[in-house]
MARDREN-716167 format. One line per 3 residues: their letters; for each residue x, y, z of C-alpha. Coordinates in steps of 0.2 Angstrom, whole numbers, padded with zeros to 4 digits. Each point is the difference from the previous one (the first is absolute). Last residue first. Layout:
<pts>
A) X:Y:Z | ...
</pts>
This chain:
<pts>
ATI) -0101:0068:0004 | -0002:-0013:0014 | 0006:-0015:-0011
LQQ) 0014:0010:-0008 | 0006:0007:0016 | 0000:-0018:0008
EVR) 0011:-0006:-0015 | 0012:0014:0002 | 0002:-0003:0018
AHF) 0003:-0018:-0002 | 0013:0004:-0014 | 0010:0011:0011
ALD) -0001:-0012:0014 | 0007:-0014:-0011 | 0014:0011:-0007
AYA) 0005:0004:0018 | 0000:-0018:0004 | 0012:-0004:-0014
SAV) 0011:0015:0005 | 0000:-0007:0018 | 0007:-0017:-0007
APW) 0014:0009:-0010 | 0005:0011:0015 | -0001:-0016:0012
SHL) 0012:-0010:-0011 | -0007:-0017:-0005 | 0004:0001:-0019
DAL) 0017:0007:0005 | 0005:-0016:0009 | -0002:-0013:-0014
LRA) 0017:0003:-0007 | 0007:0000:0017 | -0006:-0018:0003
STA) 0008:-0006:-0015 | 0017:0007:0005 | -0003:-0008:0017
MAE) -0002:-0017:-0008 | 0015:0002:-0010 | 0010:0006:0015
RLD) -0006:-0015:0010 | 0005:-0012:-0013 | 0017:0008:-0002
RDG) 0003:-0002:0019 | -0004:-0018:0000 | 0000:-0009:0017
TVA) -0015:0010:0008 | -0011:-0002:-0015 | 0004:-0018:-0004
LLA) -0001:-0007:0018 | -0016:0010:0004 | -0008:-0007:-0016
AVL) 0006:-0018:0004 | -0007:0001:0018 | -0016:0007:-0007
GDH) -0002:-0014:-0012 | 0005:-0013:0013 | -0014:0006:0011
DDH) -0013:0000:-0014 | -0017:0003:0010 | -0004:0017:-0008
GVL) 0009:-0004:-0016 | 0015:0012:-0004 | 0001:0015:-0011
IGA) 0017:0009:-0003 | 0001:0018:-0002 | 0004:0016:-0011
GTS) 0000:-0011:-0016 | -0014:0008:-0009 | -0013:-0013:0006
LLE) 0002:0008:0018 | -0015:0012:-0001 | -0014:-0012:-0006
VAH) 0005:-0016:0009 | 0004:0011:0016 | -0018:0008:-0002
PFA) -0008:-0017:-0002 | 0008:-0010:0015 | 0014:-0011:-0006
TAI) 0011:0000:0016 | 0013:0014:-0001 | 0018:0002:-0002
VPR) 0005:0019:-0003 | 0015:0009:-0006 | 0001:0018:0006
GAA) -0002:0016:-0010 | -0009:0009:0014 | -0015:0002:-0011
ISD) 0000:-0019:-0001 | -0001:-0002:0018 | -0013:0014:0002
VLV) -0011:-0009:-0013 | 0002:-0017:0009 | -0005:0008:0016
GSV) -0015:0009:-0008 | -0006:-0017:-0005 | -0016:-0001:-0011
AQD) -0008:-0016:-0008 | 0002:-0012:0015 | -0008:-0016:-0006
TSA) 0012:-0014:0006 | 0002:0007:0017 | 0014:-0008:0011
YPL) 0012:0015:-0003 | 0018:-0004:-0002 | 0006:0018:-0005
VIV) 0019:-0001:0001 | 0011:0015:-0003 | 0017:-0003:-0007
SST) 0018:0007:0004 | -0007:0012:0013 | 0007:0017:0005
SLY) -0010:0009:-0014 | -0016:-0004:0010 | 0005:0012:0014
DAL) 0003:0014:-0013 | -0016:-0003:-0008 | -0010:0001:0016
TQP) 0006:0016:0007 | -0012:0011:-0009 | -0014:-0013:0002
ERY) 0000:0001:0019 | 0007:-0015:0008 | -0008:-0011:0013
TRD) 0014:-0008:0010 | -0003:-0017:0008 | 0016:-0007:-0007
FRV) 0002:-0019:0003 | 0017:-0009:-0003 | 0004:-0017:-0008
LHS) 0018:-0006:-0003 | 0006:-0003:0018 | -0017:-0006:0005
VRR) 0001:-0014:-0013 | -0002:-0015:0010 | -0015:-0006:-0009
DRV) -0010:-0002:0016 | 0007:0017:0006 | -0006:0009:-0016
RQV) -0017:-0009:0002 | -0001:0007:0018 | 0002:0017:-0007
LSE) -0013:-0003:-0013 | -0012:-0006:0013 | 0004:0016:0011
RYE) -0004:0011:-0015 | -0017:-0009:-0003 | -0005:0001:0019
EGH) 0005:0018:0001 | -0017:0006:0006 | -0015:-0010:-0007
ARL) -0014:0012:-0004 | 0007:0017:0003 | 0017:-0005:-0008
VKP) -0008:-0008:-0015 | -0010:0016:-0003 | 0015:0010:0002
HTM) 0011:-0010:-0012 | 0016:-0006:0009 | 0014:0012:-0003
GSI) 0011:-0002:-0014 | 0017:-0008:-0006 | 0004:-0018:0000
TYH) 0019:0000:-0004 | 0009:-0016:-0007 | 0018:-0002:0000
VRH) 0006:-0014:-0012 | 0014:-0012:0005 | 0001:-0015:-0012
GNE) 0008:-0015:0008 | -0014:-0013:-0005 | -0008:0001:0017
NLT) 0000:0019:-0002 | -0009:-0001:-0016 | -0013:-0012:0007
GIA) -0003:0012:0015 | -0001:0015:-0011 | -0014:-0009:-0010
DIV) -0009:-0004:0016 | 0000:0018:0005 | -0005:0005:-0017
REI) -0016:-0012:0000 | -0005:0006:0017 | -0001:0018:-0006
GKG) -0015:-0005:-0010 | -0009:0017:0001 | -0016:-0010:0005
PSL) 0001:0004:0018 | 0004:0018:0003 | 0015:0012:0000
LGW) -0002:0017:-0008 | 0013:0001:-0014 | 0018:-0007:-0003
SLV) 0009:-0016:-0005 | 0018:0003:-0003 | 0015:-0011:-0005
EPH) 0017:0007:0003 | 0015:-0008:-0008 | 0015:-0003:0013
PHL) 0009:0015:0007 | -0013:0003:0013 | 0004:0014:0012
PSS) 0009:0010:-0013 | -0016:0000:-0010 | 0002:-0003:-0018
RHR) -0006:0014:-0011 | -0010:-0004:-0016 | -0002:0015:-0011
SSG) -0010:0016:0005 | 0011:0013:-0010 | -0011:0000:-0015
DAV) -0015:0006:0010 | -0013:-0012:0008 | -0017:0002:-0005
IAG) -0013:0004:0013 | -0015:-0012:-0005 | -0017:0001:-0008
HPV) -0011:-0014:-0004 | -0004:0000:-0019 | -0015:0008:-0008
TVI) -0012:-0011:-0009 | -0017:0008:-0004 | -0017:-0008:0001
SAP) -0015:0011:-0006 | 0000:-0007:-0017 | -0001:-0018:0006
DVD) -0018:0004:0007 | -0002:-0013:0014 | -0009:-0016:0004
YRG) 0015:-0009:0008 | 0011:-0015:-0005 | 0008:0005:-0017
VLR) 0001:0019:0002 | 0006:-0001:0019 | 0012:-0015:-0003
DHS) 0007:0007:-0016 | 0003:0017:0009 | 0007:-0008:0016
CRT) 0012:-0011:-0011 | 0006:0015:-0010 | 0005:0009:0016
MVV) -0004:0016:0010 | -0019:0001:-0002 | -0009:0017:-0001
VHA) -0018:0002:-0001 | -0007:0016:-0009 | -0016:0010:0001
SRR) -0004:-0011:0015 | -0018:-0004:0006 | -0002:-0015:-0012
TIE) 0018:-0006:0005 | -0004:0000:0018 | -0017:-0009:-0003
ELI) 0010:-0014:-0008 | 0012:-0001:0014 | -0014:0000:0013
RRQ) -0010:-0014:-0008 | 0015:-0011:-0003 | 0005:0001:0018
NPQ) -0018:-0004:0005 | 0000:-0015:-0011 | 0017:-0006:0006
PDI) 0014:0003:-0012 | 0011:-0013:-0009 | 0014:0010:-0008
PVT) -0002:0014:0012 | 0005:0017:-0006 | 0011:0009:0013
HLV) 0008:0017:0000 | -0015:0008:-0010 | 0003:0018:-0003
TIV) -0017:0009:-0002 | -0001:0017:-0009 | -0016:0009:0005
PVT) -0008:0015:-0009 | -0008:0012:0013 | -0016:-0001:0009
VLR) 0005:-0013:0013 | -0015:-0007:0010 | -0002:-0017:-0009
MVD) 0019:-0002:0001 | 0000:0001:0019 | -0014:-0013:0002
LVE) 0010:-0011:-0012 | 0015:0001:0010 | -0010:-0008:0014
EGD) 0000:-0016:-0009 | 0017:-0005:0008 | -0003:-0018:-0002
RGG) -0014:0001:0013 | -0001:0017:0007 | 0015:0012:0003
FIG) 0014:0004:-0012 | 0018:-0005:0001 | -0001:-0018:-0003
YEH) -0007:0000:-0018 | 0014:0011:-0007 | -0005:0015:-0010
QII) 0010:0017:-0002 | -0013:0012:-0004 | 0005:0016:-0011
AVD) -0012:0014:0000 | 0000:0014:-0013 | -0003:0019:0000
AES) 0000:0000:0019 | -0014:0005:0012 | -0008:-0017:-0003
LVL) 0012:-0010:0010 | -0003:0011:0015 | -0019:-0003:-0001
AAR) 0002:-0018:-0003 | 0011:-0002:0016 | -0013:0010:0010
RVS) -0014:-0012:-0006 | 0010:-0015:0003 | 0005:0006:0018
SPS) -0019:0003:0004 | -0003:-0018:-0006 | 0013:-0007:0012
GPL) 0005:-0018:-0002 | 0018:0004:-0006 | 0006:0017:0005
LHG) 0004:0010:-0015 | 0011:0015:0003 | 0003:0018:-0007
AVR) 0012:0013:-0007 | 0016:-0010:0002 | 0013:0009:-0011
HSA) 0007:0009:0015 | 0009:-0016:0005 | 0004:-0009:0016
DSE) -0017:-0007:0004 | -0001:-0006:0018 | 0004:-0018:0006
MSG) -0014:-0009:0010 | -0002:-0014:-0012 | -0017:-0006:-0006
DAV) 0003:0001:-0018 | -0008:0016:-0005 | -0002:0003:-0018
RVI) 0008:0017:-0004 | -0009:0012:-0011 | 0015:0009:-0008
DVR) 0001:0016:-0009 | 0011:0002:-0015 | 0004:0016:-0009
HGQ) 0008:-0001:-0017 | 0017:0009:-0005 | 0010:-0015:-0006
ATL) 0008:-0003:0017 | -0017:-0001:0008 | -0004:-0014:-0012
AGS) 0016:-0009:0005 | -0004:0002:0019 | -0017:-0006:-0002
LAS) 0006:-0015:-0010 | 0013:-0004:0014 | -0012:0002:0014
AFT) -0013:-0010:-0008 | 0012:-0014:-0004 | 0007:-0001:0018
ALG) -0017:0000:0007 | -0005:-0015:-0011 | 0016:-0009:0004
CAT) -0003:0001:0018 | 0006:0009:0015 | -0013:0013:0006
PPY) 0009:0015:0004 | -0003:0003:-0014 | -0015:-0002:-0011
TSL) -0014:-0012:-0003 | -0010:0006:-0015 | -0012:0012:-0007
MSV) 0008:0013:-0011 | -0006:0018:-0005 | 0008:0008:-0015
TFS) 0001:0018:-0004 | 0005:0006:-0017 | 0015:0006:-0010
PAT) -0001:-0002:-0018 | 0007:-0016:-0008 | 0018:0001:-0006
RGP) 0004:-0006:-0018 | 0018:-0005:-0004 | -0003:-0018:0000
VHM) -0019:-0004:-0002 | -0007:-0010:0015 | -0014:-0012:-0004
</pts>
């Protein structure tokens, strides 16, 4: 949609989403997109979806709140959203109130300006109510944004939607500059393997711990860092049970000297530098149908080689040579991939080069320009209808 060299006129955007200090991928996405739009001269007002935490808002961009389960909050949120030229709704089933997050529809029915909805999840086999919600969202949106070819094909092929309203805009990322090359850590002279992101069951970290154990048994010392705080929802429900189970697994595999845990939650601005200290980033996700991964995009944008299980977004993005795909339950395949990448500098550099070639497509300025174009077209379409 974005035409190089053309700048959309300035306008005001309202955005409904989780938002920092909430620690989740959706909040990080909303913060980065709003910052990139602001940098291009647009005004962005956030309606923050409350997540139950007691943390206060840290940004002047927050103009309102949506409290799940509160009809009066729904009305107030819709009023704030309608004060802008265009509203952007970040959609994920788990953040809104009601069954399957259906409260988002109550908000959309009251918004009076064009809506651009960003679908962060498109279920491959939705429950009936999930399907109903997603199909009504698309009907009430001027444009619907998906971030991958897989999500586009899934939405158009499996749901009753108007294909003309569906637009693919890549997930954004902060792109590392040319100086961000691999830098070995002085604390760990051996190759660094990194898995990062909010920690929760389903991330497949166990697979990598077991692979590091097998490599160690065969005389290959590879240091592995598991970076990230526990996902806030997991922490509230189960405490640190999952992290503690991983620590015990490290002990059982006798690789405590090779595996370390880093609880730091890094801001996007510092993330690329941190990622550049790794030899390879491993995304061993258990999901077989994950169509969008912000962690994958950030890893590629940092110019790092990636080893990933064959979830759809990884299959789509790594086909250029930026990574190696392994089967979800292929222990030997993961061991072989780790051995190949950590043991071959030329292979790592070739993969990193392929990653850097993809990076510019995902830069936040390019992504924000695409959203600005969509907002411009949504406003023009509404003006034509009401003229």
